[in-house]
C-alpha positions as CSV (number, residue, x, y, z in Angstrom):
1,M,-3.8,-70.1,-23.7
2,T,-7.3,-70.2,-22.1
3,R,-8.9,-71.7,-18.9
4,Q,-11.3,-74.1,-19.7
5,G,-15.0,-72.3,-19.4
6,T,-12.9,-69.1,-20.2
7,K,-14.2,-67.1,-22.5
8,R,-11.8,-65.2,-25.3
9,K,-12.3,-62.2,-27.4
10,I,-9.3,-59.2,-29.5
11,V,-11.1,-56.2,-29.1
12,H,-10.3,-53.2,-30.7
13,V,-8.1,-50.4,-29.0
14,F,-8.9,-46.7,-29.4
15,K,-8.6,-43.5,-28.4
16,N,-10.7,-41.5,-26.6
17,G,-10.3,-37.6,-24.9
18,R,-6.8,-38.5,-23.8
19,S,-7.4,-42.4,-22.9
20,R,-7.3,-45.6,-24.1
21,A,-10.4,-47.9,-24.7
22,V,-11.6,-51.4,-25.6
23,R,-15.5,-51.4,-26.7
24,I,-17.1,-54.4,-23.9
25,P,-18.7,-56.5,-25.9
26,K,-22.1,-58.0,-25.8
27,E,-21.4,-61.6,-25.1
28,F,-19.2,-59.9,-22.0
29,D,-20.8,-57.6,-20.6
30,F,-23.0,-57.4,-16.9
31,E,-24.8,-55.7,-14.9
32,G,-23.8,-51.6,-13.6
33,D,-22.1,-49.1,-14.2
34,E,-18.7,-48.8,-12.3
35,V,-16.0,-51.6,-12.7
36,E,-12.5,-52.2,-11.3
37,M,-10.0,-52.7,-12.9
38,T,-6.3,-54.7,-11.9
39,K,-2.9,-54.6,-13.5
40,D,-0.3,-57.4,-13.1
41,N,3.2,-57.6,-13.0
42,L,3.1,-59.4,-16.0
43,G,0.7,-56.8,-17.4
44,N,-2.9,-58.5,-17.5
45,I,-5.4,-56.4,-16.9
46,T,-8.6,-57.6,-15.9
47,L,-12.8,-55.7,-14.8
48,H,-14.4,-56.7,-11.8
49,P,-17.5,-55.2,-11.6
50,I,-19.2,-53.3,-9.1
51,K,-21.8,-54.9,-7.5
52,A,-25.4,-52.5,-6.6
53,K,-24.6,-51.6,-2.6
54,T,-28.0,-53.1,-1.4
55,G,-28.6,-52.8,2.9
56,L,-29.7,-50.4,5.0
57,V,-27.2,-47.6,4.4
58,A,-27.5,-47.7,0.6
59,L,-31.6,-47.4,1.5
60,L,-31.5,-44.7,3.3
61,A,-29.0,-43.1,0.6
62,T,-31.6,-42.9,-1.2
63,L,-35.0,-41.0,1.1
64,E,-35.6,-38.0,0.5
65,P,-34.5,-35.8,4.5
66,L,-37.5,-35.7,7.2
67,D,-39.7,-32.2,6.5
68,E,-39.4,-30.7,10.5
69,A,-42.9,-31.5,11.5
70,D,-42.1,-35.5,11.7
71,W,-38.2,-35.3,13.5
72,L,-38.3,-36.0,16.5
73,P,-39.0,-33.7,19.7
74,V,-35.9,-32.6,21.1
75,M,-35.7,-34.1,24.6
76,N,-33.9,-32.8,27.9
77,D,-31.9,-34.5,30.9
78,S,-34.8,-33.2,33.1
79,D,-36.8,-35.3,30.3
80,L,-35.4,-38.4,31.7
81,L,-37.1,-40.6,35.0
82,P,-34.0,-41.1,37.4
83,L,-31.6,-43.1,37.2
84,D,-30.6,-45.9,39.3
85,D,-27.4,-46.3,40.3
86,V,-26.1,-50.2,39.6
87,D,-23.4,-51.6,41.0
88,L,-21.3,-54.2,38.2
């Protein structure tokens, strides 16, 4: 039984090395190269595509490190202005 609007297709299970695998038909294709696989207590297996990481951290992870000439100078405490005490 399928929910309204749910696609269903029977696919072949085959051996791939020591694992079993299925080919994902074109009409079930998704973006990305990774999925999360879950198996419920009834034995139903569900695949959820993992969306590509976005945001600042993902962008920074793709960048090359800066050359030493582009690094900020090292500062010592003596380089800082004297700070005034503040009552909170």
